[in-house]
TORBA-201330 format. One record per residue: x, y, z of N, C-alpha, C, O, CB in turn; residue number from 1. Coordinates in steps of 0.02 Angstrom, whole numbers, plus 50000, padded with zeros to 5 digits. Glycine has a CB too. Layout:
<atoms>
[[X, Y, Z], [X, Y, Z], [X, Y, Z], [X, Y, Z], [X, Y, Z], NUM];
...
</atoms>
This chain:
<atoms>
[[51194, 48946, 50142], [51133, 48912, 50123], [51125, 48909, 50047], [51092, 48863, 50021], [51073, 48946, 50154], 1];
[[51153, 48956, 50012], [51143, 48959, 49940], [51174, 48899, 49904], [51149, 48879, 49852], [51172, 49022, 49913], 2];
[[51227, 48870, 49932], [51259, 48814, 49898], [51227, 48747, 49915], [51242, 48697, 49883], [51332, 48812, 49916], 3];
[[51182, 48745, 49964], [51149, 48683, 49984], [51083, 48675, 49946], [51040, 48720, 49949], [51137, 48682, 50061], 4];
[[51075, 48620, 49911], [51016, 48608, 49870], [50952, 48600, 49912], [50897, 48610, 49886], [51026, 48547, 49828], 5];
[[50959, 48581, 49976], [50900, 48572, 50018], [50864, 48638, 50030], [50803, 48638, 50042], [50920, 48541, 50085], 6];
[[50900, 48693, 50027], [50871, 48758, 50041], [50859, 48800, 49979], [50850, 48861, 49983], [50915, 48796, 50089], 7];
[[50858, 48768, 49921], [50851, 48804, 49858], [50786, 48845, 49856], [50787, 48903, 49835], [50853, 48756, 49800], 8];
[[50731, 48815, 49876], [50666, 48849, 49874], [50664, 48908, 49922], [50637, 48961, 49905], [50609, 48801, 49890], 9];
[[50694, 48900, 49981], [50696, 48955, 50029], [50739, 49013, 50003], [50719, 49071, 50008], [50723, 48930, 50096], 10];
[[50796, 48997, 49976], [50841, 49049, 49949], [50807, 49085, 49892], [50812, 49146, 49887], [50908, 49018, 49926], 11];
[[50773, 49049, 49849], [50738, 49079, 49793], [50682, 49125, 49817], [50675, 49180, 49791], [50710, 49025, 49746], 12];
[[50643, 49103, 49866], [50587, 49143, 49892], [50613, 49206, 49926], [50587, 49261, 49913], [50545, 49102, 49941], 13];
[[50663, 49200, 49969], [50689, 49259, 50004], [50727, 49306, 49957], [50727, 49366, 49968], [50734, 49237, 50061], 14];
[[50758, 49279, 49906], [50790, 49321, 49855], [50738, 49362, 49817], [50749, 49421, 49802], [50831, 49279, 49807], 15];
[[50682, 49330, 49802], [50627, 49365, 49768], [50598, 49420, 49813], [50583, 49474, 49789], [50573, 49315, 49748], 16];
[[50589, 49405, 49877], [50563, 49455, 49924], [50611, 49514, 49929], [50590, 49571, 49928], [50552, 49424, 49994], 17];
[[50675, 49499, 49933], [50726, 49552, 49937], [50725, 49595, 49874], [50731, 49656, 49878], [50795, 49523, 49948], 18];
[[50718, 49564, 49816], [50714, 49602, 49754], [50653, 49648, 49752], [50657, 49704, 49729], [50711, 49554, 49695], 19];
[[50597, 49623, 49777], [50536, 49664, 49778], [50543, 49722, 49827], [50518, 49777, 49814], [50475, 49621, 49798], 20];
[[50577, 49711, 49883], [50588, 49765, 49931], [50636, 49818, 49904], [50628, 49877, 49919], [50614, 49737, 49997], 21];
[[50684, 49796, 49865], [50734, 49843, 49837], [50707, 49882, 49778], [50738, 49931, 49757], [50795, 49806, 49816], 22];
[[50650, 49862, 49749], [50621, 49899, 49693], [50601, 49969, 49712], [50601, 50014, 49669], [50560, 49862, 49666], 23];
[[50583, 49980, 49774], [50565, 50047, 49797], [50492, 50065, 49789], [50473, 50122, 49799], [50607, 50097, 49762], 24];
[[50451, 50017, 49771], [50380, 50032, 49764], [50348, 50037, 49834], [50373, 50009, 49882], [50344, 49979, 49722], 25];
[[50293, 50074, 49838], [50259, 50084, 49902], [50226, 50021, 49927], [50226, 50007, 49987], [50207, 50140, 49895], 26];
[[50197, 49982, 49883], [50162, 49921, 49902], [50201, 49861, 49876], [50220, 49858, 49817], [50088, 49920, 49874], 27];
[[50213, 49813, 49919], [50248, 49752, 49900], [50198, 49695, 49899], [50168, 49679, 49950], [50308, 49737, 49949], 28];
[[50190, 49664, 49842], [50144, 49608, 49834], [50185, 49543, 49837], [50230, 49533, 49797], [50104, 49612, 49766], 29];
[[50169, 49500, 49885], [50203, 49437, 49893], [50160, 49380, 49865], [50098, 49382, 49869], [50221, 49424, 49967], 30];
[[50193, 49331, 49837], [50156, 49271, 49816], [50138, 49232, 49879], [50164, 49246, 49933], [50198, 49228, 49766], 31];
[[50095, 49183, 49871], [50074, 49143, 49929], [50133, 49106, 49959], [50139, 49102, 50020], [50019, 49093, 49908], 32];
[[50177, 49080, 49918], [50236, 49044, 49942], [50282, 49091, 49981], [50306, 49073, 50035], [50274, 49012, 49883], 33];
[[50294, 49150, 49954], [50337, 49198, 49988], [50307, 49219, 50055], [50342, 49223, 50105], [50349, 49260, 49944], 34];
[[50242, 49232, 50055], [50207, 49252, 50116], [50212, 49197, 50169], [50224, 49211, 50227], [50134, 49269, 50100], 35];
[[50201, 49135, 50148], [50203, 49079, 50194], [50273, 49069, 50223], [50281, 49061, 50283], [50180, 49015, 50159], 36];
[[50323, 49071, 50180], [50392, 49060, 50204], [50415, 49118, 50249], [50448, 49106, 50300], [50440, 49054, 50143], 37];
[[50398, 49179, 50232], [50417, 49236, 50273], [50381, 49233, 50341], [50411, 49246, 50393], [50400, 49302, 50237], 38];
[[50317, 49217, 50341], [50279, 49212, 50402], [50306, 49157, 50448], [50313, 49167, 50508], [50207, 49199, 50387], 39];
[[50323, 49099, 50418], [50351, 49044, 50457], [50418, 49064, 50488], [50430, 49049, 50547], [50359, 48982, 50414], 40];
[[50460, 49096, 50449], [50526, 49116, 50474], [50520, 49167, 50530], [50557, 49164, 50579], [50569, 49144, 50417], 41];
[[50474, 49214, 50523], [50465, 49264, 50575], [50438, 49232, 50639], [50458, 49252, 50694], [50417, 49319, 50552], 42];
[[50392, 49184, 50634], [50367, 49149, 50693], [50422, 49110, 50728], [50424, 49109, 50789], [50309, 49102, 50674], 43];
[[50466, 49078, 50689], [50522, 49042, 50719], [50569, 49091, 50754], [50596, 49075, 50807], [50559, 49002, 50665], 44];
[[50580, 49149, 50725], [50622, 49200, 50756], [50592, 49224, 50821], [50628, 49235, 50870], [50633, 49259, 50709], 45];
[[50526, 49231, 50824], [50492, 49252, 50885], [50503, 49200, 50940], [50517, 49219, 50997], [50416, 49262, 50872], 46];
[[50496, 49136, 50923], [50507, 49083, 50973], [50579, 49085, 51000], [50590, 49080, 51061], [50492, 49013, 50942], 47];
[[50627, 49092, 50955], [50697, 49094, 50975], [50711, 49155, 51019], [50743, 49149, 51071], [50742, 49096, 50913], 48];
[[50687, 49213, 50998], [50700, 49274, 51036], [50665, 49274, 51104], [50690, 49302, 51152], [50678, 49335, 50996], 49];
[[50607, 49242, 51108], [50572, 49238, 51171], [50612, 49198, 51222], [50618, 49217, 51280], [50502, 49207, 51162], 50];
[[50640, 49143, 51199], [50681, 49102, 51245], [50744, 49140, 51266], [50765, 49135, 51324], [50700, 49036, 51212], 51];
[[50774, 49177, 51221], [50834, 49216, 51238], [50817, 49275, 51283], [50858, 49293, 51326], [50867, 49241, 51174], 52];
[[50758, 49305, 51275], [50739, 49362, 51315], [50723, 49342, 51387], [50726, 49383, 51432], [50678, 49397, 51284], 53];
[[50706, 49279, 51398], [50690, 49255, 51465], [50752, 49233, 51503], [50750, 49228, 51565], [50640, 49199, 51461], 54];
[[50806, 49218, 51468], [50867, 49194, 51500], [50923, 49244, 51492], [50918, 49289, 51450], [50888, 49126, 51470], 55];
[[50972, 49238, 51531], [51032, 49278, 51522], [51037, 49335, 51571], [50996, 49343, 51616], [51034, 49305, 51453], 56];
[[51089, 49373, 51562], [51105, 49429, 51604], [51063, 49489, 51585], [51032, 49489, 51532], [51179, 49445, 51601], 57];
[[51062, 49541, 51627], [51017, 49598, 51618], [51023, 49631, 51549], [50972, 49641, 51516], [51032, 49650, 51671], 58];
[[51082, 49648, 51528], [51091, 49682, 51464], [51069, 49638, 51405], [51037, 49662, 51359], [51165, 49703, 51455], 59];
[[51087, 49575, 51409], [51067, 49528, 51356], [50991, 49522, 51354], [50962, 49522, 51299], [51100, 49458, 51368], 60];
[[50959, 49516, 51411], [50886, 49511, 51414], [50854, 49574, 51386], [50805, 49571, 51349], [50863, 49500, 51487], 61];
[[50882, 49631, 51402], [50855, 49695, 51380], [50859, 49701, 51304], [50810, 49722, 51272], [50893, 49753, 51413], 62];
[[50915, 49683, 51274], [50923, 49686, 51202], [50877, 49638, 51166], [50843, 49656, 51118], [50996, 49672, 51182], 63];
[[50875, 49576, 51189], [50832, 49527, 51157], [50758, 49544, 51166], [50718, 49531, 51121], [50846, 49458, 51186], 64];
[[50740, 49572, 51223], [50670, 49590, 51236], [50647, 49642, 51186], [50590, 49638, 51161], [50662, 49616, 51308], 65];
[[50689, 49691, 51171], [50671, 49743, 51122], [50659, 49713, 51053], [50610, 49729, 51020], [50727, 49795, 51119], 66];
[[50705, 49670, 51031], [50698, 49639, 50965], [50638, 49592, 50964], [50601, 49590, 50915], [50763, 49600, 50947], 67];
[[50629, 49555, 51019], [50572, 49509, 51024], [50506, 49546, 51017], [50462, 49523, 50980], [50574, 49472, 51092], 68];
[[50498, 49602, 51050], [50435, 49640, 51046], [50423, 49666, 50976], [50366, 49668, 50953], [50436, 49698, 51095], 69];
[[50476, 49687, 50941], [50468, 49711, 50872], [50445, 49654, 50826], [50400, 49663, 50786], [50534, 49740, 50847], 70];
[[50477, 49596, 50832], [50457, 49539, 50791], [50386, 49517, 50808], [50347, 49502, 50763], [50506, 49481, 50801], 71];
[[50370, 49515, 50872], [50304, 49493, 50894], [50250, 49540, 50866], [50198, 49516, 50843], [50300, 49492, 50970], 72];
[[50261, 49605, 50868], [50214, 49653, 50840], [50208, 49646, 50764], [50153, 49652, 50737], [50234, 49724, 50858], 73];
[[50263, 49634, 50731], [50262, 49624, 50658], [50221, 49563, 50640], [50180, 49566, 50594], [50334, 49616, 50632], 74];
[[50231, 49508, 50675], [50192, 49447, 50661], [50119, 49457, 50678], [50076, 49436, 50639], [50220, 49387, 50701], 75];
[[50105, 49489, 50734], [50035, 49500, 50754], [49999, 49546, 50705], [49939, 49537, 50693], [50033, 49528, 50825], 76];
[[50033, 49595, 50678], [50003, 49643, 50633], [49992, 49616, 50563], [49939, 49626, 50533], [50044, 49706, 50630], 77];
[[50043, 49582, 50536], [50041, 49564, 50465], [50036, 49490, 50450], [50021, 49472, 50393], [50101, 49591, 50432], 78];
[[50048, 49446, 50498], [50051, 49375, 50483], [50006, 49334, 50529], [50024, 49278, 50548], [50122, 49350, 50489], 79];
[[49949, 49360, 50547], [49902, 49320, 50587], [49860, 49277, 50540], [49840, 49298, 50486], [49856, 49366, 50631], 80];
[[49846, 49217, 50562], [49808, 49170, 50520], [49736, 49171, 50538], [49696, 49134, 50508], [49835, 49100, 50526], 81];
</atoms>
C-alpha cells in the first residue's frame, strides 16, 4: 500500500498512529483524522470477521469468533459515535 498514491493519506495516518503507540507514553492522543480512519478500519474488520465467524468449519469459526468479539468490544468501548 505504501507505493500506491491512492492510499497515501491512510499510510500517513496509520504510520503516525504507530509512531505514537511506540513512544511508550501512557496516554495516546489521536488527531480527528487518525481517530476517524482507525475507527472506520476497525468497523470494517468487525464486519469481515463477523461474516467469517458465521461460516466455515468448527475450528475456523472458533478462531474467528474470538477475534471478532475482541474487535467488537474494542469498537464498542472506544469508537462509538
